[in-house]
N, C-alpha and C positions, 0 to 999 in steps of 0.2 A: 491238209487234212489234219485240226490239230484234234486227238481223240486226247480225255483224259481216262484213264483206265481208276474199277474200283481196285481197293487190295487184292480181296476175291479173285479176278480178274487178273490179276501180276501173277498171285503163286497158280494156276492156268495159261499161264504164260511159256512156265517154267522150262528152258530147253530139252525136249526130247529124248533120253538116250540110250542111241539102238546102234545091240550089236550087229554087222554087217558076219555076212558068209565065208566073206578071203579078205576083213583085215582092209578092205578098203582106203580107211582113211592112209593108212604106209604107217600103221600107229608099232613100232618094231614092236612093243607090251601088249599088242591086240588089244589096247581100251576102243572101249561104243565111242562108233561116230555121234557125235552130239549139234544136236537141231537146232537151230532157232529157235525164236522162239515162236509161242504159239500156233508150232508142226504139229499134224496129226495124228494124234496115239497111237496108232495102230501102223508099222510099217507098209503093209501089204494101199493102205487107204493111202498113206503120206506118197510115195512110187507115182502108183494109179494117179493120183493127182495131181503134179508137180510138173508143169510144162515143161523147164530142167530151162527159165528161160532169162533166169540170171540177177530179174527184177530183183530181187531180193540184195543181190549185194553193191547191184549197183545201185542201191538208196540206203544204204548203213551209211552214215556219216564217218566211222572207225575203221572202217572197211576191214567188220569179222568178219564177215560171212565168205568162205570162200564151198569149191564147189568141189566133188569127187570125179578122180579121175579115170580116164579107163578101166584100172584093174580094179575100178566098183563092179567090175557088169553093169548089169540092169540098174544097178545104184548113181552110179555116172551124171553126172552134168546135177547131182542134188543139193544141194548149200548145205552148211555139216559149219561146226566150229571145234574151234580148239581154245577152248577157254585155258586150258595152263600157257597160249604163248598168247592170244590176241581174244582175253574176256568180252563176253557181249557188257555194255553198256549204260544196258537198257533204258534205251533214250524215252522222251515223256512221248514221244511221236508214234512210236517205233514204226519207221519209217517202209521198214524192212518188210511190216503186214503191209501197212497200206501199199503198197506194190506189188505184192504178190495178187495177182491177177485169176491165178485160177484156184486161192485156196487151202491152196496145201498152207498155207501157214494164216490162220486165223483166229481175231480176239474169239468169238466164240467157237467152241466147239461144238 
């Protein structure tokens, strides 16, 4: 599905930084987890909506999206990005959003 997004939509899709309670990202500095573009901005809504199906990471042509491990507790299996290691390339087709069946990653929030 080839969708064009407007500048306004682009900025609404900026990855959301979410502080996890137990440093689930494994980052020794305890930095926040950065969610993929289009992630629901409310962390509780995101966790409740995400199916943890990994369709977003499978659809990402640059292998940018990873998933939190068991140390993340209730956030295990949810997608995140480590921009300092492998930043999002902002694909024109936003394959990760199109692949998300739950709506946790969506064009319209």
